[in-house]
Structure formats: C-alpha cells, structure tokens
KOLMIMI-355047 format. One line per field, with one value per residue (C-alpha): x, y, z. Coordinates in Angstrom, 3 decimals, padded with zeros to 6 digits. Example, Ala and Ser with C-alpha at 12.3 -4.5 7.8 and 13.67 -1.06 7.14 Angstrom:
% residues 2
x <- 012.300, 013.670
y <- -004.500, -001.060
z <- 007.800, 007.140
***
This chain:
% residues 355
x <- 046.738, 046.458, 048.569, 047.443, 045.285, 047.107, 050.478, 049.072, 047.659, 050.867, 052.959, 050.542, 050.941, 054.735, 054.772, 052.978, 055.572, 054.343, 057.254, 056.842, 057.010, 059.225, 056.184, 055.350, 058.965, 058.784, 055.608, 057.283, 060.332, 058.111, 056.678, 058.290, 061.066, 059.466, 055.936, 053.937, 054.074, 057.880, 057.946, 055.624, 057.752, 060.918, 059.178, 057.731, 061.115, 062.693, 060.160, 060.588, 064.395, 064.664, 062.424, 064.255, 067.788, 067.050, 067.827, 071.506, 073.978, 076.923, 080.224, 082.347, 085.500, 087.014, 090.612, 091.824, 094.994, 096.116, 095.161, 096.017, 094.246, 091.763, 091.190, 087.580, 087.080, 083.624, 081.842, 081.032, 084.409, 087.121, 089.804, 088.640, 091.679, 089.849, 089.396, 091.479, 094.596, 095.492, 098.968, 099.676, 100.461, 100.183, 099.447, 102.227, 101.201, 102.172, 099.799, 096.965, 097.514, 097.532, 094.297, 092.654, 093.585, 091.984, 088.819, 088.647, 089.174, 086.247, 083.800, 083.998, 083.374, 084.984, 087.086, 086.752, 090.070, 089.468, 091.473, 091.076, 089.176, 092.443, 094.873, 097.691, 095.894, 098.883, 099.864, 096.306, 095.979, 099.283, 098.248, 095.034, 096.983, 099.357, 096.472, 094.675, 097.755, 098.243, 094.898, 092.261, 090.470, 087.056, 087.712, 086.568, 088.564, 086.298, 087.343, 086.187, 087.999, 087.357, 085.991, 087.785, 087.314, 086.117, 089.566, 090.818, 087.838, 088.545, 092.174, 090.998, 088.590, 091.366, 093.640, 090.870, 088.709, 085.162, 083.203, 083.300, 081.526, 080.533, 077.735, 076.115, 075.816, 073.200, 073.619, 076.419, 077.925, 076.636, 078.315, 081.078, 083.114, 082.092, 079.209, 076.403, 076.599, 080.260, 079.521, 076.635, 078.791, 081.340, 078.574, 077.380, 080.950, 081.278, 078.189, 079.406, 082.778, 081.051, 081.988, 079.386, 078.199, 077.855, 075.719, 074.271, 072.051, 074.637, 075.922, 072.604, 072.197, 069.202, 068.792, 068.049, 064.410, 062.232, 062.209, 066.015, 066.361, 063.845, 065.508, 068.957, 067.709, 066.071, 069.319, 069.980, 066.484, 066.778, 070.295, 071.430, 073.309, 074.686, 074.115, 071.996, 071.502, 072.023, 074.803, 074.520, 076.882, 079.229, 079.592, 083.258, 084.464, 085.483, 083.545, 080.843, 078.099, 079.133, 076.388, 073.670, 074.528, 073.687, 070.544, 069.343, 069.564, 065.775, 065.892, 068.716, 066.673, 063.658, 065.697, 067.196, 063.664, 062.585, 065.626, 064.801, 061.214, 062.186, 064.594, 062.603, 061.861, 065.443, 067.118, 070.543, 070.498, 071.651, 072.072, 070.979, 073.665, 073.605, 076.573, 077.711, 076.962, 074.178, 071.430, 068.609, 069.483, 069.269, 065.663, 064.903, 065.658, 069.469, 071.494, 074.979, 077.685, 081.055, 083.462, 086.443, 088.814, 088.992, 089.382, 090.966, 094.583, 095.526, 097.780, 096.477, 096.312, 097.587, 094.959, 094.281, 096.061, 095.043, 098.687, 099.909, 100.760, 097.974, 095.413, 091.894, 088.345, 085.308, 086.501, 089.113, 086.646, 084.278, 087.287, 086.261, 087.429, 087.164, 084.195, 085.566, 084.198, 083.640, 081.569, 079.504, 078.836, 077.749, 075.245, 073.927, 073.479, 071.797, 069.365, 068.467, 070.277, 071.136, 074.080, 076.684, 076.521, 078.611, 077.940, 075.597, 073.466, 074.683, 075.218, 078.842, 078.820, 076.318, 076.005, 075.939, 077.260, 080.506, 081.044
y <- 134.975, 136.770, 137.073, 134.850, 137.017, 135.960, 136.987, 140.198, 141.188, 140.311, 142.413, 145.317, 145.403, 145.125, 148.080, 150.085, 149.250, 145.959, 143.774, 140.293, 137.312, 134.245, 132.245, 134.883, 134.882, 131.126, 131.562, 134.150, 131.918, 129.016, 130.599, 129.905, 132.357, 132.979, 133.512, 136.723, 136.491, 136.479, 139.421, 141.403, 140.447, 141.768, 144.953, 145.566, 145.079, 147.421, 150.130, 149.606, 149.683, 152.745, 154.643, 153.264, 154.024, 157.231, 155.596, 155.362, 152.556, 151.264, 149.762, 147.604, 146.154, 142.761, 141.582, 138.058, 138.719, 135.117, 131.725, 128.077, 124.690, 125.306, 122.964, 124.172, 121.855, 123.193, 121.231, 124.452, 126.193, 126.669, 126.453, 123.263, 121.044, 117.959, 119.291, 122.445, 122.811, 126.170, 126.830, 128.920, 132.608, 135.922, 139.262, 141.781, 144.666, 147.223, 145.541, 145.535, 149.263, 149.947, 148.017, 149.856, 153.179, 152.104, 151.040, 154.440, 156.195, 154.247, 155.251, 152.226, 153.037, 149.948, 146.932, 143.377, 141.648, 137.926, 135.016, 131.265, 129.840, 129.378, 132.275, 133.993, 136.391, 138.563, 138.923, 139.928, 142.369, 144.030, 144.222, 146.005, 148.424, 149.224, 149.756, 152.087, 154.320, 154.095, 154.219, 156.991, 157.490, 157.327, 153.725, 151.394, 148.231, 145.190, 141.656, 138.441, 135.769, 132.507, 132.051, 134.279, 135.068, 138.282, 139.496, 139.103, 141.033, 143.826, 143.894, 144.250, 147.004, 148.836, 148.901, 150.347, 147.483, 148.844, 145.647, 141.975, 139.653, 136.329, 133.952, 130.862, 129.447, 127.242, 123.630, 124.659, 121.556, 119.421, 121.044, 122.374, 121.131, 124.070, 123.615, 126.141, 127.021, 127.969, 130.272, 131.941, 132.418, 134.343, 136.529, 137.324, 138.193, 140.561, 142.403, 142.393, 143.828, 146.923, 146.203, 146.256, 142.797, 142.108, 139.150, 137.399, 134.452, 132.159, 130.105, 129.489, 126.479, 125.024, 122.320, 124.707, 124.745, 127.750, 126.662, 126.511, 129.890, 131.576, 130.087, 131.263, 134.727, 135.187, 135.185, 138.563, 139.692, 138.614, 140.013, 143.543, 143.332, 146.377, 144.681, 141.737, 140.268, 137.109, 135.337, 132.547, 129.584, 129.159, 125.458, 124.608, 121.811, 118.773, 119.838, 117.609, 120.161, 120.787, 118.560, 120.730, 123.599, 127.248, 129.249, 131.767, 135.520, 135.565, 133.192, 135.178, 138.349, 136.663, 135.796, 139.295, 140.699, 138.606, 139.764, 143.384, 143.046, 141.019, 143.747, 146.797, 147.752, 147.362, 150.778, 149.239, 147.505, 150.246, 148.296, 145.153, 143.394, 140.985, 138.864, 138.397, 141.993, 142.113, 144.439, 141.968, 142.241, 146.031, 145.745, 143.280, 145.368, 145.321, 148.528, 147.234, 145.554, 143.968, 145.102, 142.769, 145.475, 149.239, 151.712, 149.982, 150.748, 152.171, 149.241, 145.733, 143.669, 140.128, 137.415, 136.303, 132.953, 130.427, 129.727, 133.304, 135.715, 138.174, 137.295, 136.175, 137.332, 135.375, 135.985, 133.316, 130.456, 131.964, 131.988, 135.430, 139.020, 140.864, 143.210, 146.730, 149.785, 151.296, 148.253, 148.582, 152.291, 151.617, 148.981, 151.218, 154.123, 151.879, 150.746, 154.359, 154.899, 158.536, 158.523, 156.432, 156.422, 155.561, 152.648, 154.820, 155.695, 159.263, 160.318, 160.642, 161.375, 161.514, 158.558, 158.526, 156.088, 158.066, 159.009
z <- 079.154, 082.461, 085.592, 088.462, 090.759, 093.927, 092.463, 091.039, 094.416, 096.232, 093.857, 093.959, 097.745, 097.424, 095.021, 097.707, 100.357, 101.808, 102.955, 101.545, 103.884, 103.499, 102.384, 099.779, 098.627, 098.124, 096.087, 093.862, 093.436, 092.395, 089.249, 085.880, 085.027, 081.606, 082.874, 082.972, 086.756, 086.722, 084.298, 086.561, 089.575, 087.940, 086.829, 090.295, 091.965, 089.424, 090.295, 094.038, 093.898, 091.664, 094.063, 097.091, 095.848, 093.943, 090.578, 091.575, 091.009, 093.034, 091.858, 094.173, 092.663, 093.421, 093.421, 094.074, 096.051, 096.424, 095.042, 095.529, 095.605, 098.409, 101.366, 101.494, 098.499, 097.631, 094.890, 093.011, 093.226, 090.615, 093.334, 095.110, 095.606, 094.297, 090.774, 090.232, 088.114, 089.662, 091.035, 094.105, 093.580, 095.398, 093.741, 094.486, 096.718, 094.063, 091.603, 094.167, 094.738, 090.983, 090.506, 093.410, 091.840, 088.554, 090.397, 092.103, 088.753, 087.318, 090.035, 092.349, 096.002, 097.489, 096.608, 097.878, 098.546, 097.972, 099.372, 099.684, 102.677, 104.566, 104.268, 106.141, 108.468, 109.426, 105.757, 104.826, 107.746, 106.843, 103.176, 104.179, 106.381, 103.517, 101.124, 103.514, 103.545, 099.781, 097.974, 097.725, 101.048, 099.374, 098.228, 100.997, 101.711, 101.999, 102.961, 101.291, 103.289, 105.129, 108.638, 111.163, 114.829, 116.455, 117.492, 113.914, 112.569, 115.020, 113.868, 110.273, 111.272, 113.122, 110.049, 107.897, 106.589, 106.362, 105.739, 104.883, 102.471, 103.990, 103.078, 104.497, 101.017, 099.422, 100.602, 102.932, 104.519, 101.631, 098.631, 100.908, 103.848, 106.048, 108.504, 108.059, 111.769, 111.370, 108.445, 110.285, 113.377, 111.287, 109.895, 113.395, 114.414, 111.426, 112.625, 116.244, 115.173, 113.805, 110.203, 107.435, 106.374, 102.628, 101.552, 098.487, 097.725, 096.097, 094.339, 092.564, 090.290, 088.446, 091.103, 093.975, 095.043, 095.825, 099.465, 099.627, 097.973, 100.276, 103.352, 102.288, 101.291, 104.667, 106.636, 105.005, 105.973, 109.605, 110.103, 109.152, 105.854, 104.055, 100.709, 099.534, 096.089, 094.063, 092.166, 089.623, 089.785, 086.864, 085.933, 086.515, 084.222, 086.243, 089.328, 090.870, 090.050, 086.443, 085.018, 086.589, 084.251, 084.815, 085.518, 082.931, 083.380, 083.581, 086.564, 088.149, 087.704, 089.280, 092.374, 092.540, 092.392, 095.365, 097.324, 096.493, 097.696, 100.784, 101.943, 100.821, 104.438, 105.679, 105.927, 106.646, 103.241, 100.894, 097.645, 095.807, 093.773, 090.854, 089.836, 087.133, 086.079, 083.486, 082.292, 083.032, 086.726, 086.527, 085.328, 088.147, 091.226, 091.287, 091.364, 092.241, 090.179, 090.972, 088.247, 087.909, 086.659, 086.881, 084.055, 081.037, 080.328, 076.954, 076.139, 075.461, 078.650, 078.909, 079.295, 082.855, 082.772, 085.464, 086.332, 086.147, 088.988, 088.156, 090.838, 090.054, 089.438, 088.315, 084.746, 085.416, 085.662, 083.115, 080.728, 079.515, 079.627, 082.908, 083.286, 083.809, 085.585, 082.127, 081.115, 084.280, 083.815, 080.247, 081.424, 084.210, 081.805, 079.225, 081.927, 082.696, 085.995, 086.583, 089.012, 090.722, 094.515, 097.587, 099.942, 102.026, 098.988, 098.435, 094.783, 093.669, 089.919, 087.066, 084.749, 081.013, 078.447, 078.073, 081.732
***
C-alpha cells in the first residue's frame, strides 16, 4: 500500500508552511479516517502544531453556571426542551469561585462560564464582575452564552471578560432554531467588541459531509479567532440525532488536523483545541484541552446528578466522571508536550506526569 501521490504532495507542502485551501481541506476530509492518508495527515498536523506552538499545551476550564430546559431546542443538545429531563438550577457564586480557584491551581489559564441560549444578562454580568474581583488575576474569564448585542458584549468586556466562545454550528438553522446569520452576526460583534473569539468545528456527527465540515471550519479561517479546533457530538438519548451515533477519535483527530493546517498561517490563532480531551487529538495537531474540573479534592466528590444544584459540564450528558486539570496534564505529558502555556502562547510551567 502507498499514500496517494496527490495527498502526499499536499501534505509535504503543508509541512513546509503552505496554507491549505478550502478545496484541499475538503479533499483531506474526504479520505477514510483509517487510511494511510489520514494517518499521514494527523502526523503532519502534529509536526506543524508542535513547531508552531513550541510544544506547549493550553488548559481552559469550563463551568456550567446555570441550567434549565432550553428554548434553543437544538436537536443535538442535552438541554433542549423537547427531550430533556433537566430541572432549572443556578450554581452559587461561592461554588463558582471555588471551582475557578481549583482550575487556576491546576494550570488552567481561563475558564468558560456556560449558560443556556437565553439567560439573565444582568445576573451574568454581575457574576463576571464578582469573579474578576475574587479569582486569581491570571485566570481569564471567558463567556459561553447565547446571542447578545454589541453593547452587552462591551459591558462584559468592561467587567473583565477577556473573550467569548460562539459558533455558527454545523447545520445551524436545521438542527437548531437559530438562523446561521444570527450566529455569525454575534461572532462579528464579539470581534468588534475587542474580545477574543473562541471557535470550534462542532457538533460533529457521522452524517456530516466533508463539504459541510470544510465550510464550517472556514469561518474560523476567514475571521480572526483566538482558538480553533473540533468537537465531537455526544449522542443524547431521546434526541432526534441519537440514531446517528458518534464519530471515532480517529475521525475527530482527522478533522482537528485539517483545522490545524488550515489555520497554520494565522498568527491570531494561538491554540488548537480538541473536545472531548483525548490523546489522539494531541497527536493530530491539537494542543488545547477543556478540563471540566480543576485539581481534585482530597475527599470523594458527589456524582454530578442531572437534577442537582452543581452546575454542568459535558460529563453530565456523557454520564461519566469529569475530566480534571490533573487528567489533562497527564495526557499532555504522555503525548510529549513540554510546558503549559497562557492564551498568548507564552510558557507558564513545565509539564510532566506528576506536575
């Protein structure tokens, strides 16, 4: 067996610094995830990213600060009002502060505060202001909220929010109730506000075509994102997309690799993320993880019950343990990364399995 010459040539040029085109990205996304071509793609992206980011990894925590049946009603979401059993709850501010402190202790450089699509803006703004006065200055506050206007984004910026995650998702307006134009407009307002824009190709399922993936990825190539990457969709029981199942880690790594090569020339993109955190992604061009909890406490933690007041992470709908900062450092060290870094790419602390 041999690698297809066209793919081999394309990847050789990419390894030398050539920025791949959208058409080339689609070609790379079209090959089988278990092919030699896909293996070479992941290896090439790994080489490019390690050189680009100095073999450093980034940790950005995430905390679900409120939850309820969501009017967004996305076909892929655990919280969609049509098929969720979740009950409304809000995480107490003291608990958010405690979790932020544990993220900082574990080497995270920022924390995403996640809400439903519709949320109380004044409450969220005041929470962010309280956190900025209460948590370590080096820990950036990042928003992951629904569509907001420019004045609201400027208010968040003024109370200390450094950036925001927002995505025009795959099949937006088809698998969700939000028009793609509305999502893109919010992204453009985030950039206009002066906040850093965080982006992923998501939520990826087996049914998404190479053309769809390339098109969605390219929004983060055309617009200046601080972070790009890819996230697999978890099949939520009872949801309309459950029957499609889940992509493999090899396929997720393949998509991450394309993102890494597509953004290799973009200086404003300072990390490539993979979600859920896994070692395959780290050997495919990713260098950033989203830990779901900070440094583990000495005592045994309660399970994250869907109807409890503990907030949410993706562990809730995976029905698994939360991935901690310690877990993430262990994976980064096992993959041969040398240091953790901040959101600008500067090294913060050395990495080893026991760090």
